[in-house]
All heavy atoms as TSV, in Angstrom:
chain	resi	resn	atom	element	x	y	z
A	1	MET	N	N	0.829	-1.247	0.048
A	1	MET	CA	C	0.009	-0.027	-0.045
A	1	MET	C	C	0.906	1.226	0.046
A	1	MET	O	O	0.698	2.127	-0.845
A	1	MET	CB	C	-0.901	0.048	1.224
A	1	MET	CG	C	-1.843	1.208	1.211
A	1	MET	SD	S	-3.009	0.946	2.527
A	1	MET	CE	C	-3.442	2.651	2.830
A	2	VAL	N	N	1.796	1.323	0.838
A	2	VAL	CA	C	2.693	2.483	0.981
A	2	VAL	C	C	3.448	2.638	-0.317
A	2	VAL	O	O	3.595	3.701	-0.888
A	2	VAL	CB	C	3.600	2.434	2.223
A	2	VAL	CG1	C	4.601	3.528	2.145
A	2	VAL	CG2	C	2.803	2.440	3.467
A	3	ASN	N	N	3.975	1.560	-0.877
A	3	ASN	CA	C	4.712	1.562	-2.166
A	3	ASN	C	C	3.895	2.098	-3.239
A	3	ASN	O	O	4.293	2.908	-4.127
A	3	ASN	CB	C	5.285	0.174	-2.454
A	3	ASN	CG	C	6.303	0.230	-3.476
A	3	ASN	OD1	O	6.962	1.198	-3.730
A	3	ASN	ND2	N	6.485	-0.962	-4.194
A	4	HIS	N	N	2.566	1.643	-3.286
A	4	HIS	CA	C	1.712	2.146	-4.268
A	4	HIS	C	C	1.462	3.639	-4.199
A	4	HIS	O	O	1.522	4.381	-5.164
A	4	HIS	CB	C	0.365	1.363	-4.247
A	4	HIS	CG	C	-0.644	1.927	-5.182
A	4	HIS	ND1	N	-0.592	1.789	-6.544
A	4	HIS	CD2	C	-1.824	2.639	-4.918
A	4	HIS	CE1	C	-1.561	2.358	-7.098
A	4	HIS	NE2	N	-2.336	2.832	-6.217
A	5	GLU	N	N	1.252	4.075	-3.004
A	5	GLU	CA	C	1.095	5.533	-2.677
A	5	GLU	C	C	2.364	6.356	-3.202
A	5	GLU	O	O	2.192	7.370	-3.782
A	5	GLU	CB	C	0.745	5.881	-1.309
A	5	GLU	CG	C	-0.541	5.393	-0.841
A	5	GLU	CD	C	-0.717	5.458	0.711
A	5	GLU	OE1	O	0.346	5.632	1.434
A	5	GLU	OE2	O	-1.883	5.341	1.140
A	6	TRP	N	N	3.516	5.780	-2.859
A	6	TRP	CA	C	4.749	6.435	-3.259
A	6	TRP	C	C	4.831	6.501	-4.813
A	6	TRP	O	O	5.157	7.542	-5.281
A	6	TRP	CB	C	5.931	5.664	-2.723
A	6	TRP	CG	C	7.259	6.196	-3.075
A	6	TRP	CD1	C	8.016	5.721	-4.026
A	6	TRP	CD2	C	7.936	7.366	-2.593
A	6	TRP	NE1	N	9.192	6.560	-4.133
A	6	TRP	CE2	C	9.149	7.500	-3.237
A	6	TRP	CE3	C	7.613	8.295	-1.571
A	6	TRP	CZ2	C	10.040	8.513	-3.000
A	6	TRP	CZ3	C	8.530	9.270	-1.298
A	6	TRP	CH2	C	9.630	9.422	-2.029
A	7	GLN	N	N	4.573	5.367	-5.463
A	7	GLN	CA	C	4.735	5.396	-6.979
A	7	GLN	C	C	3.663	6.310	-7.576
A	7	GLN	O	O	3.963	6.874	-8.627
A	7	GLN	CB	C	4.651	4.006	-7.490
A	7	GLN	CG	C	5.822	3.155	-7.081
A	7	GLN	CD	C	5.550	1.684	-7.479
A	7	GLN	OE1	O	4.470	1.279	-7.862
A	7	GLN	NE2	N	6.657	0.985	-7.490
A	8	SER	N	N	2.556	6.468	-7.005
A	8	SER	CA	C	1.445	7.187	-7.618
A	8	SER	C	C	1.538	8.669	-7.293
A	8	SER	O	O	0.841	9.528	-7.825
A	8	SER	CB	C	0.133	6.699	-7.232
A	8	SER	OG	O	-0.146	6.860	-5.795
A	9	GLY	N	N	2.473	9.056	-6.350
A	9	GLY	CA	C	2.658	10.403	-5.952
A	9	GLY	C	C	1.572	10.924	-5.053
A	9	GLY	O	O	1.365	12.131	-4.881
A	10	ARG	N	N	0.906	9.994	-4.347
A	10	ARG	CA	C	-0.179	10.356	-3.458
A	10	ARG	C	C	0.191	10.120	-1.978
A	10	ARG	O	O	-0.615	9.493	-1.229
A	10	ARG	CB	C	-1.458	9.584	-3.772
A	10	ARG	CG	C	-1.985	9.969	-5.150
A	10	ARG	CD	C	-3.296	9.258	-5.376
A	10	ARG	NE	N	-3.249	7.856	-5.199
A	10	ARG	CZ	C	-3.812	6.972	-5.970
A	10	ARG	NH1	N	-4.583	7.278	-6.919
A	10	ARG	NH2	N	-3.611	5.673	-5.781
A	11	LEU	N	N	1.344	10.512	-1.577
A	11	LEU	CA	C	1.654	10.339	-0.236
A	11	LEU	C	C	0.889	11.251	0.707
A	11	LEU	O	O	0.685	12.425	0.336
A	11	LEU	CB	C	3.156	10.644	0.005
A	11	LEU	CG	C	4.148	9.615	-0.408
A	11	LEU	CD1	C	5.545	10.120	-0.220
A	11	LEU	CD2	C	4.033	8.330	0.382
A	12	PRO	N	N	0.477	10.820	1.809
A	12	PRO	CA	C	-0.242	11.703	2.772
A	12	PRO	C	C	0.618	12.921	3.093
A	12	PRO	O	O	1.837	12.845	3.189
A	12	PRO	CB	C	-0.479	10.823	4.119
A	12	PRO	CG	C	-0.389	9.453	3.524
A	12	PRO	CD	C	0.609	9.461	2.365
A	13	LYS	N	N	0.066	14.000	3.358
A	13	LYS	CA	C	0.742	15.292	3.681
A	13	LYS	C	C	1.729	15.179	4.881
A	13	LYS	O	O	2.811	15.677	4.826
A	13	LYS	CB	C	-0.335	16.364	3.952
A	13	LYS	CG	C	0.188	17.779	4.210
A	13	LYS	CD	C	-0.726	18.793	4.410
A	13	LYS	CE	C	-0.123	20.114	4.629
A	13	LYS	NZ	N	-1.017	21.225	4.913
A	14	LYS	N	N	1.308	14.379	5.872
A	14	LYS	CA	C	2.160	14.303	7.067
A	14	LYS	C	C	3.506	13.549	6.657
A	14	LYS	O	O	4.569	13.878	7.252
A	14	LYS	CB	C	1.532	13.559	8.165
A	14	LYS	CG	C	1.127	12.142	7.891
A	14	LYS	CD	C	0.458	11.390	9.053
A	14	LYS	CE	C	0.021	10.056	8.773
A	14	LYS	NZ	N	-0.681	9.364	9.839
A	15	HIS	N	N	3.510	12.603	5.780
A	15	HIS	CA	C	4.741	11.924	5.302
A	15	HIS	C	C	5.600	12.881	4.517
A	15	HIS	O	O	6.805	12.834	4.658
A	15	HIS	CB	C	4.369	10.677	4.407
A	15	HIS	CG	C	3.691	9.629	5.243
A	15	HIS	ND1	N	4.356	8.986	6.304
A	15	HIS	CD2	C	2.493	8.985	5.048
A	15	HIS	CE1	C	3.523	8.033	6.779
A	15	HIS	NE2	N	2.401	8.047	6.026
A	16	ILE	N	N	4.985	13.747	3.628
A	16	ILE	CA	C	5.720	14.702	2.864
A	16	ILE	C	C	6.334	15.750	3.841
A	16	ILE	O	O	7.593	15.995	3.737
A	16	ILE	CB	C	4.810	15.341	1.903
A	16	ILE	CG1	C	4.306	14.376	0.827
A	16	ILE	CG2	C	5.619	16.569	1.220
A	16	ILE	CD1	C	3.241	14.905	0.039
A	17	GLU	N	N	5.707	16.179	4.869
A	17	GLU	CA	C	6.264	17.207	5.827
A	17	GLU	C	C	7.375	16.550	6.545
A	17	GLU	O	O	8.427	17.190	6.836
A	17	GLU	CB	C	5.193	17.672	6.724
A	17	GLU	CG	C	4.179	18.555	5.989
A	17	GLU	CD	C	2.947	18.894	6.927
A	17	GLU	OE1	O	2.868	18.344	8.037
A	17	GLU	OE2	O	2.134	19.787	6.418
A	18	PHE	N	N	7.215	15.258	6.967
A	18	PHE	CA	C	8.239	14.566	7.726
A	18	PHE	C	C	9.547	14.398	6.851
A	18	PHE	O	O	10.605	14.639	7.352
A	18	PHE	CB	C	7.727	13.158	8.132
A	18	PHE	CG	C	8.797	12.339	8.894
A	18	PHE	CD1	C	8.960	12.506	10.171
A	18	PHE	CD2	C	9.386	11.295	8.289
A	18	PHE	CE1	C	9.932	11.681	10.892
A	18	PHE	CE2	C	10.263	10.543	8.869
A	18	PHE	CZ	C	10.505	10.728	10.245
A	19	THR	N	N	9.335	14.092	5.577
A	19	THR	CA	C	10.485	13.933	4.705
A	19	THR	C	C	11.236	15.275	4.509
A	19	THR	O	O	12.457	15.277	4.524
A	19	THR	CB	C	10.057	13.346	3.391
A	19	THR	OG1	O	9.366	12.128	3.638
A	19	THR	CG2	C	11.208	13.169	2.420
A	20	ILE	N	N	10.485	16.258	4.325
A	20	ILE	CA	C	11.083	17.630	4.113
A	20	ILE	C	C	11.866	18.055	5.375
A	20	ILE	O	O	13.037	18.463	5.250
A	20	ILE	CB	C	10.035	18.634	3.837
A	20	ILE	CG1	C	9.494	18.449	2.443
A	20	ILE	CG2	C	10.568	20.113	3.981
A	20	ILE	CD1	C	8.173	19.169	2.128
A	21	LYS	N	N	11.301	17.836	6.553
A	21	LYS	CA	C	11.995	18.205	7.814
A	21	LYS	C	C	13.257	17.379	7.952
A	21	LYS	O	O	14.262	17.858	8.427
A	21	LYS	CB	C	11.046	18.001	9.005
A	21	LYS	CG	C	10.039	18.972	9.121
A	21	LYS	CD	C	9.048	18.767	10.248
A	21	LYS	CE	C	7.885	19.790	10.272
A	21	LYS	NZ	N	6.953	19.501	11.326
A	22	ASN	N	N	13.234	16.129	7.626
A	22	ASN	CA	C	14.469	15.225	7.781
A	22	ASN	C	C	15.480	15.630	6.752
A	22	ASN	O	O	16.637	15.597	7.116
A	22	ASN	CB	C	14.062	13.753	7.445
A	22	ASN	CG	C	13.560	13.109	8.724
A	22	ASN	OD1	O	13.682	13.504	9.781
A	22	ASN	ND2	N	12.816	12.026	8.447
A	23	ASN	N	N	15.069	16.050	5.481
A	23	ASN	CA	C	16.069	16.560	4.651
A	23	ASN	C	C	16.744	17.848	5.101
A	23	ASN	O	O	17.999	17.975	4.873
A	23	ASN	CB	C	15.431	16.791	3.273
A	23	ASN	CG	C	15.096	15.482	2.515
A	23	ASN	OD1	O	15.604	14.412	2.797
A	23	ASN	ND2	N	14.204	15.624	1.474
A	24	ILE	N	N	16.008	18.714	5.647
A	24	ILE	CA	C	16.590	19.923	6.178
A	24	ILE	C	C	17.536	19.623	7.305
A	24	ILE	O	O	18.670	20.213	7.284
A	24	ILE	CB	C	15.507	20.903	6.689
A	24	ILE	CG1	C	14.618	21.382	5.493
A	24	ILE	CG2	C	16.074	22.071	7.494
A	24	ILE	CD1	C	13.305	22.150	5.884
A	25	ILE	N	N	17.177	18.742	8.138
A	25	ILE	CA	C	18.130	18.389	9.235
A	25	ILE	C	C	19.338	17.703	8.757
A	25	ILE	O	O	20.496	17.997	9.178
A	25	ILE	CB	C	17.366	17.391	10.323
A	25	ILE	CG1	C	16.292	18.207	11.019
A	25	ILE	CG2	C	18.348	16.810	11.229
A	25	ILE	CD1	C	15.360	17.363	11.801
A	26	LEU	N	N	19.252	16.843	7.835
A	26	LEU	CA	C	20.352	16.058	7.215
A	26	LEU	C	C	21.287	17.016	6.487
A	26	LEU	O	O	22.558	16.905	6.649
A	26	LEU	CB	C	19.861	15.026	6.279
A	26	LEU	CG	C	19.334	13.730	6.957
A	26	LEU	CD1	C	18.772	12.764	5.992
A	26	LEU	CD2	C	20.333	13.099	7.891
A	27	LYS	N	N	20.728	18.035	5.792
A	27	LYS	CA	C	21.560	19.005	5.163
A	27	LYS	C	C	22.386	19.819	6.115
A	27	LYS	O	O	23.631	20.080	5.890
A	27	LYS	CB	C	20.757	19.951	4.185
A	27	LYS	CG	C	20.271	19.246	2.939
A	27	LYS	CD	C	19.357	20.163	2.196
A	27	LYS	CE	C	18.882	19.472	0.892
A	27	LYS	NZ	N	18.077	20.396	0.108
A	28	LYS	N	N	21.726	20.222	7.248
A	28	LYS	CA	C	22.457	20.980	8.303
A	28	LYS	C	C	23.555	20.169	8.909
A	28	LYS	O	O	24.632	20.719	9.067
A	28	LYS	CB	C	21.338	21.420	9.367
A	28	LYS	CG	C	21.939	22.054	10.550
A	28	LYS	CD	C	22.466	23.536	10.218
A	28	LYS	CE	C	22.876	24.233	11.536
A	28	LYS	NZ	N	24.245	24.681	11.544
A	29	LEU	N	N	23.233	18.988	9.229
A	29	LEU	CA	C	24.235	18.066	9.810
A	29	LEU	C	C	25.444	17.872	8.942
A	29	LEU	O	O	26.556	17.882	9.298
A	29	LEU	CB	C	23.594	16.685	10.300
A	29	LEU	CG	C	22.740	16.756	11.439
A	29	LEU	CD1	C	22.039	15.342	11.620
A	29	LEU	CD2	C	23.450	17.124	12.726
A	30	THR	N	N	25.134	17.611	7.647
A	30	THR	CA	C	26.224	17.408	6.669
A	30	THR	C	C	27.103	18.650	6.574
A	30	THR	O	O	28.268	18.594	6.556
A	30	THR	CB	C	25.570	16.973	5.283
A	30	THR	OG1	O	24.763	15.886	5.404
A	30	THR	CG2	C	26.651	16.768	4.219
A	31	SER	N	N	26.425	19.781	6.497
A	31	SER	CA	C	27.108	21.081	6.378
A	31	SER	C	C	28.080	21.317	7.659
A	31	SER	O	O	29.197	21.661	7.462
A	31	SER	CB	C	26.159	22.213	6.290
A	31	SER	OG	O	26.830	23.414	6.302
A	32	ASP	N	N	27.495	21.053	8.720
A	32	ASP	CA	C	28.329	21.090	9.982
A	32	ASP	C	C	29.489	20.200	10.024
A	32	ASP	O	O	30.554	20.615	10.346
A	32	ASP	CB	C	27.501	20.832	11.221
A	32	ASP	CG	C	26.442	21.941	11.485
A	32	ASP	OD1	O	26.469	23.039	10.888
A	32	ASP	OD2	O	25.546	21.688	12.300
A	33	LEU	N	N	29.312	18.892	9.576
A	33	LEU	CA	C	30.409	17.969	9.509
A	33	LEU	C	C	31.483	18.352	8.541
A	33	LEU	O	O	32.645	18.296	8.799
A	33	LEU	CB	C	29.886	16.561	9.131
A	33	LEU	CG	C	29.187	15.844	10.286
A	33	LEU	CD1	C	28.555	14.542	9.679
A	33	LEU	CD2	C	30.114	15.439	11.412
A	34	VAL	N	N	31.031	18.915	7.386
A	34	VAL	CA	C	32.060	19.367	6.391
A	34	VAL	C	C	32.832	20.479	6.970
A	34	VAL	O	O	34.097	20.567	6.778
A	34	VAL	CB	C	31.327	19.720	5.070
A	34	VAL	CG1	C	32.291	20.488	4.229
A	34	VAL	CG2	C	30.743	18.548	4.353
A	35	SER	N	N	32.214	21.463	7.635
A	35	SER	CA	C	32.908	22.530	8.321
A	35	SER	C	C	33.915	22.032	9.366
A	35	SER	O	O	35.017	22.524	9.393
A	35	SER	CB	C	31.904	23.493	8.952
A	35	SER	OG	O	31.082	24.087	8.036
A	36	VAL	N	N	33.540	21.085	10.168
A	36	VAL	CA	C	34.461	20.532	11.135
A	36	VAL	C	C	35.686	19.936	10.453
A	36	VAL	O	O	36.810	20.129	10.808
A	36	VAL	CB	C	33.683	19.497	12.022
A	36	VAL	CG1	C	34.753	18.710	12.821
A	36	VAL	CG2	C	32.733	20.131	12.937
A	37	PHE	N	N	35.511	19.039	9.464
A	37	PHE	CA	C	36.535	18.387	8.780
A	37	PHE	C	C	37.472	19.414	8.052
A	37	PHE	O	O	38.649	19.237	8.038
A	37	PHE	CB	C	36.082	17.290	7.835
A	37	PHE	CG	C	35.611	16.082	8.586
A	37	PHE	CD1	C	34.324	15.693	8.617
A	37	PHE	CD2	C	36.601	15.358	9.203
A	37	PHE	CE1	C	33.890	14.565	9.395
A	37	PHE	CE2	C	36.146	14.189	9.972
A	37	PHE	CZ	C	34.907	13.829	9.999
A	38	ARG	N	N	36.883	20.411	7.435
A	38	ARG	CA	C	37.703	21.469	6.778
A	38	ARG	C	C	38.580	22.208	7.754
A	38	ARG	O	O	39.685	22.598	7.477
A	38	ARG	CB	C	36.800	22.426	5.967
A	38	ARG	CG	C	36.287	21.834	4.708
A	38	ARG	CD	C	35.555	22.828	3.837
A	38	ARG	NE	N	35.053	22.218	2.650
A	38	ARG	CZ	C	34.232	22.687	1.811
A	38	ARG	NH1	N	33.563	23.857	2.127
A	38	ARG	NH2	N	33.843	22.097	0.745
A	39	GLY	N	N	38.019	22.426	8.947
A	39	GLY	CA	C	38.725	23.124	9.949
A	39	GLY	C	C	39.969	22.326	10.506
A	39	GLY	O	O	40.930	22.940	10.989
A	40	ARG	N	N	39.906	20.966	10.354
A	40	ARG	CA	C	41.024	20.172	10.829
A	40	ARG	C	C	42.131	19.977	9.793
A	40	ARG	O	O	43.172	19.452	10.113
A	40	ARG	CB	C	40.404	18.787	11.310
A	40	ARG	CG	C	39.591	18.839	12.493
A	40	ARG	CD	C	39.107	17.565	12.885
A	40	ARG	NE	N	38.303	17.560	14.139
A	40	ARG	CZ	C	37.714	16.493	14.662
A	40	ARG	NH1	N	37.910	15.325	14.189
A	40	ARG	NH2	N	37.011	16.681	15.719
A	41	MET	N	N	41.737	20.218	8.539
A	41	MET	CA	C	42.776	20.052	7.463
A	41	MET	C	C	43.770	21.225	7.395
A	41	MET	O	O	43.614	22.325	7.599
A	41	MET	CB	C	42.046	19.884	6.138
A	41	MET	CG	C	41.264	18.659	6.147
A	41	MET	SD	S	40.522	18.384	4.573
A	41	MET	CE	C	40.323	16.653	4.569
């Protein structure tokens, strides 16, 4: 069922919002990690 919803583009709004928030958090963490590693080089 979830796979069908994903393929058809009909994900519930709460799933879309959750995914967007996770992407924002992951981008921030990645940026912070890159900054830390660049500072050590």
